[in-house]
C-alpha positions as CSV (number, residue, x, y, z in Angstrom):
1,M,25.4,4.1,-15.1
2,I,22.1,2.4,-13.9
3,K,23.8,1.0,-10.8
4,R,25.3,4.4,-10.0
5,T,21.9,6.1,-10.2
6,H,20.6,3.4,-7.9
7,F,23.4,4.0,-5.5
8,A,22.6,7.7,-5.3
9,A,19.0,6.9,-4.6
10,A,19.7,4.3,-2.0
11,C,22.0,6.8,-0.1
12,V,19.1,9.3,0.3
13,C,17.8,7.5,3.3
14,L,21.2,7.7,5.0
15,V,21.9,11.4,4.5
16,A,19.6,12.7,7.2
17,A,21.0,10.3,9.8
18,T,24.7,11.1,9.0
19,W,24.9,14.8,8.2
20,Q,25.5,15.7,11.9
21,A,27.1,12.4,12.9
22,D,29.6,12.4,15.8
23,G,28.6,16.0,16.7
24,L,30.4,17.5,13.7
25,A,29.3,21.1,13.0
26,Y,29.1,22.1,9.3
27,D,29.2,25.6,8.2
28,Q,26.1,27.0,6.4
29,T,27.6,26.5,2.9
30,A,28.3,22.8,3.6
31,Q,24.9,22.3,5.0
32,G,23.2,23.9,2.0
33,A,25.2,21.7,-0.4
34,L,24.3,18.6,1.5
35,L,20.6,19.5,1.6
36,R,20.7,20.3,-2.1
37,L,22.3,16.9,-2.8
38,N,19.6,15.2,-0.8
39,Q,16.8,17.0,-2.7
40,I,18.2,16.3,-6.1
41,A,18.6,12.6,-5.4
42,R,15.1,12.4,-3.9
43,D,13.6,14.3,-6.8
44,A,15.3,11.9,-9.3
45,Y,14.0,8.9,-7.5
46,A,10.4,10.4,-7.3
47,E,10.4,11.2,-10.9
48,T,11.3,7.7,-11.9
49,R,8.8,6.3,-9.5
50,S,6.0,8.4,-11.2
51,V,7.1,7.2,-14.6
52,M,7.1,3.6,-13.6
53,L,3.7,3.9,-12.0
54,A,2.3,5.4,-15.2
55,A,3.6,2.4,-17.1
56,T,2.2,-0.1,-14.6
57,S,-0.9,-2.0,-16.0
58,P,-3.0,-3.6,-14.9
59,Y,-3.6,-3.4,-11.2
60,I,-6.5,-3.8,-8.8
61,I,-7.3,-1.7,-5.7
62,V,-9.7,-3.0,-3.1
63,S,-11.0,0.2,-1.6
64,F,-13.4,-0.9,1.1
65,D,-16.8,-1.2,-0.6
66,D,-15.4,-0.7,-4.1
67,V,-12.9,-2.8,-6.1
68,I,-11.1,-0.9,-8.9
69,L,-9.4,-2.3,-12.0
70,V,-6.9,0.1,-13.7
71,R,-6.0,-1.1,-17.1
72,D,-4.1,1.0,-19.6
73,G,-5.2,4.1,-17.7
74,V,-8.9,3.2,-17.7
75,R,-10.6,2.7,-14.4
76,D,-13.4,0.2,-13.9
77,V,-15.0,0.8,-10.5
78,V,-17.3,-1.9,-9.1
79,P,-19.3,-1.3,-5.9
80,Y,-19.1,-5.0,-4.9
81,T,-20.4,-4.8,-1.3
82,P,-24.2,-5.4,-1.2
83,Q,-26.5,-3.5,1.2
84,V,-27.3,-6.6,3.2
85,Y,-23.6,-6.7,4.3
86,H,-24.0,-3.3,5.9
87,D,-27.4,-4.1,7.4
88,L,-26.1,-7.3,9.0
89,K,-23.1,-5.5,10.4
90,S,-25.2,-2.6,11.8
91,I,-27.4,-5.0,13.8
92,A,-24.3,-6.9,15.0
93,H,-22.7,-3.6,16.0
94,L,-25.6,-3.2,18.5
95,S,-23.9,-5.8,20.7
96,L,-20.5,-4.0,20.4
97,G,-22.1,-0.7,21.4
98,I,-23.8,-2.3,24.5
99,Y,-20.5,-3.9,25.5
100,G,-18.5,-0.7,25.1
101,A,-20.9,1.4,27.2
102,A,-21.3,-1.3,29.8
103,L,-17.5,-1.8,30.1
104,S,-17.0,2.0,30.6
105,Y,-19.5,1.8,33.5
106,L,-18.3,-1.4,35.1
107,E,-14.6,-0.3,34.9
108,R,-15.5,3.1,36.2
109,Y,-14.1,5.0,33.2
110,D,-17.4,6.9,32.9
111,T,-20.2,6.1,35.4
112,E,-22.7,8.6,33.9
113,R,-22.8,8.4,30.1
114,W,-23.9,4.7,29.9
115,R,-27.5,5.7,30.8
116,A,-27.9,8.0,27.8
117,V,-26.2,5.5,25.5
118,F,-28.5,2.7,26.7
119,S,-31.6,4.8,26.4
120,D,-30.7,5.8,22.8
121,L,-29.9,2.2,21.9
122,T,-33.1,1.0,23.3
123,E,-35.1,3.5,21.4
124,V,-33.4,3.0,18.0
125,A,-33.2,-0.8,18.4
126,G,-37.0,-0.8,18.9
127,Q,-37.4,1.2,15.7
128,V,-35.2,-1.3,13.8
129,R,-37.1,-4.2,15.3
130,A,-40.4,-2.9,14.0
131,E,-38.9,-2.6,10.5
132,V,-36.9,-5.8,10.2
133,D,-39.0,-7.2,7.3
134,A,-38.3,-4.0,5.3
135,Y,-34.5,-4.6,5.1
136,G,-34.6,-7.5,2.6
137,F,-33.3,-10.2,4.9
138,S,-34.1,-13.8,4.1
139,P,-36.8,-15.3,6.4
140,E,-34.2,-17.2,8.4
141,S,-31.9,-14.1,8.7
142,A,-34.8,-11.9,9.6
143,D,-35.7,-14.2,12.5
144,R,-32.1,-14.1,13.7
145,Q,-32.1,-10.3,13.6
146,R,-35.3,-10.2,15.8
147,R,-33.6,-12.5,18.3
148,I,-30.6,-10.3,18.5
149,L,-32.7,-7.2,18.8
150,D,-35.1,-8.6,21.4
151,T,-32.3,-10.0,23.6
152,S,-30.4,-6.7,23.3
153,I,-33.4,-4.6,24.1
154,G,-34.2,-6.8,27.1
155,F,-30.7,-6.4,28.5
156,L,-30.8,-2.7,28.0
157,E,-34.1,-2.2,29.7
158,R,-33.1,-4.4,32.7
159,S,-29.9,-2.4,33.1
160,L,-31.8,0.9,33.0
161,A,-34.3,-0.4,35.5
162,D,-31.6,-1.7,37.8
163,S,-29.6,1.5,37.7
164,G,-26.7,-0.1,35.8
165,P,-25.5,-3.2,34.1
166,T,-23.8,-5.9,36.1
167,A,-20.7,-8.0,35.0
168,A,-22.7,-11.2,35.4
169,G,-25.6,-9.8,33.4
170,L,-23.3,-8.7,30.6
171,D,-21.6,-12.1,30.5
172,D,-25.0,-13.8,30.2
173,Y,-26.1,-11.4,27.5
174,I,-22.9,-12.1,25.5
175,D,-23.3,-15.9,25.9
176,V,-26.9,-15.7,24.5
177,V,-26.3,-13.4,21.6
178,M,-22.9,-14.6,20.5
179,P,-24.1,-17.4,18.1
180,W,-26.4,-15.1,16.3
181,F,-23.7,-12.4,16.2
182,M,-21.3,-14.8,14.5
183,A,-24.0,-16.0,12.1
184,N,-24.4,-12.4,11.0
185,V,-20.6,-12.2,10.6
186,T,-20.7,-15.3,8.4
187,E,-23.6,-14.2,6.3
188,A,-22.0,-10.7,5.8
189,A,-18.6,-12.3,4.8
190,R,-20.3,-14.5,2.2
191,A,-22.3,-11.7,0.7
192,Q,-19.3,-9.5,0.3
193,L,-17.2,-12.3,-1.1
194,D,-19.9,-13.1,-3.7
195,G,-19.8,-9.6,-4.9
196,L,-16.0,-9.5,-5.1
197,H,-15.9,-12.9,-6.9
198,A,-18.4,-11.7,-9.5
199,A,-16.3,-8.6,-10.3
200,V,-13.0,-10.5,-10.4
201,M,-14.3,-13.3,-12.6
202,R,-15.6,-10.8,-15.1
203,W,-12.2,-9.1,-15.2
204,Q,-10.4,-12.5,-15.5
205,V,-12.1,-13.1,-18.8
206,Q,-11.1,-9.7,-20.1
207,L,-7.4,-9.9,-19.1
208,S,-4.8,-11.7,-21.1
209,E,-2.5,-14.4,-19.6
210,E,0.4,-11.9,-19.8
211,E,-1.6,-9.2,-17.9
212,L,-2.7,-11.7,-15.2
213,E,0.9,-12.7,-14.6
214,R,2.0,-9.1,-14.0
215,L,-1.2,-7.9,-12.2
216,Y,-0.7,-6.1,-8.8
217,V,-3.5,-6.1,-6.2
218,L,-3.5,-3.7,-3.3
219,V,-5.9,-4.2,-0.4
220,L,-6.6,-1.0,1.6
221,G,-7.4,-1.2,5.3
222,P,-6.5,-0.2,8.9
223,R,-4.1,-2.2,11.2
224,M,-6.5,-4.4,13.1
225,P,-8.1,-6.4,10.3
226,R,-4.8,-7.0,8.5
227,Q,-4.5,-10.6,9.6
228,D,-7.0,-12.9,7.8
229,N,-8.4,-9.9,5.9
230,L,-11.4,-11.0,3.8
231,A,-10.3,-9.5,0.5
232,Y,-6.6,-10.4,1.0
233,Q,-7.6,-14.1,1.6
234,Y,-9.6,-14.0,-1.6
235,F,-6.8,-12.6,-3.8
236,E,-4.3,-14.9,-2.2
237,E,-6.3,-17.8,-3.4
238,W,-6.8,-16.3,-6.8
239,L,-3.2,-15.2,-7.4
240,G,-1.5,-17.9,-5.4
241,A,0.2,-17.9,-2.0
242,D,3.6,-17.2,-3.5
243,E,2.4,-13.7,-4.4
244,R,1.8,-12.6,-0.8
245,E,3.5,-9.2,-0.3
246,R,4.9,-9.5,-3.8
247,R,2.1,-8.7,-6.2
248,L,-0.5,-8.9,-3.5
249,V,0.0,-6.2,-0.9
250,Y,-2.0,-5.1,2.2
251,A,-1.8,-1.3,2.1
252,E,-2.0,-0.7,5.9
253,N,-3.5,2.6,7.0
254,I,-3.9,3.8,3.4
255,F,-7.5,4.8,2.8
256,T,-7.5,6.4,-0.7
257,E,-7.0,5.3,-4.2
258,G,-4.3,8.0,-4.6
259,G,-2.5,6.7,-1.6
260,A,-2.6,3.2,-3.0
261,E,-1.1,4.3,-6.3
262,S,1.6,6.1,-4.5
263,L,2.5,2.9,-2.7
264,L,2.4,1.0,-5.9
265,G,4.9,3.4,-7.5
266,V,7.2,2.9,-4.5
267,L,6.9,-0.9,-4.8
268,R,7.7,-0.8,-8.5
269,I,11.0,1.2,-8.2
270,D,12.1,-0.3,-4.9
271,R,11.8,-3.8,-6.3
272,H,14.1,-2.8,-9.2
273,L,16.6,-1.2,-6.8
274,S,16.5,-4.2,-4.5
275,L,17.4,-6.6,-7.3
276,A,20.2,-4.3,-8.6
277,F,21.8,-3.8,-5.2
278,F,21.0,-6.9,-3.2
279,D,20.0,-9.5,-5.8
280,D,16.8,-9.8,-3.8
281,P,13.7,-8.1,-5.2
282,M,12.1,-7.9,-1.8
283,R,15.0,-6.4,0.2
284,M,13.6,-2.9,0.3
285,D,10.3,-4.2,1.6
286,R,12.0,-4.0,5.0
287,D,14.1,-1.3,6.7
288,L,17.3,-0.7,4.9
289,L,18.9,-0.1,8.3
290,G,17.5,-3.2,9.8
291,D,20.4,-5.6,9.5
292,A,22.9,-3.1,10.9
293,A,20.4,-2.2,13.6
294,Q,20.0,-5.8,14.6
295,H,23.7,-6.3,15.2
296,Y,24.2,-3.0,17.0
297,V,21.1,-3.3,19.2
298,L,22.6,-6.7,20.4
299,D,25.9,-5.0,20.9
300,L,24.3,-2.2,23.0
301,F,22.8,-4.8,25.3
302,G,25.9,-6.9,25.5
303,R,24.4,-9.8,23.6
304,L,26.3,-9.7,20.3
305,G,27.8,-13.1,19.6
306,E,25.5,-15.1,22.0
């Protein structure tokens, strides 16, 4: 009975692709029955997914500045990212803003807006420069921020005086500021990891060995920082490399705790289905149609059997 239920659920993803296959025209009654079948199957799958999610404990969600442990329905939210992380990034972002506006001008995407952007950056960077000591940087770090700001303001002012940045001037600016920029990146990464490590080590003491062995971790984030993601690297070291994409999952383009929990519910039921149908708990982590598509795509281009 369990395998039959799984079979009905697995067929859901095929229904939409096959109900008008080969140009067959169904009458309205047949269409309605097929749509009803599809909905009942999907609802059954979704209900079980919700039940399995409710029974899942513990799990951790890394939601940008917060890390959240959910254990037996109780949430422990830790804002693990310190303010210095944001302050270091904000000053480093000055160089990115300069590059973006300069590139737009140099590549002739927009030859007018750069002046307003450079003027605004010059003004606000000067304000930040005057208040560097108020941000709580270490003496060494504060000196680095002054160098970044002074060099950036100098480039901005020269560009405004010369009626536009030059490619050579932009390259020279990047060469000078790059070591300080990367030093800010390193300091910010260490600060955020220290906060994350403190939270996780506190939870590790609280969790039993059995809980640690079944713990899921979902790291939220957009597409671009997926590779070498800071939090993902940390949890890979903590859980072990074998748990990559098994109990440790990068939740790409998911930005809310609710979205992460929905994905976790999908993972839980799909892993069961994968084991029952394919004897491989990870099979549904890739497109069910993928194997068939691989063969047919090669056939379409006359390469099958090469």
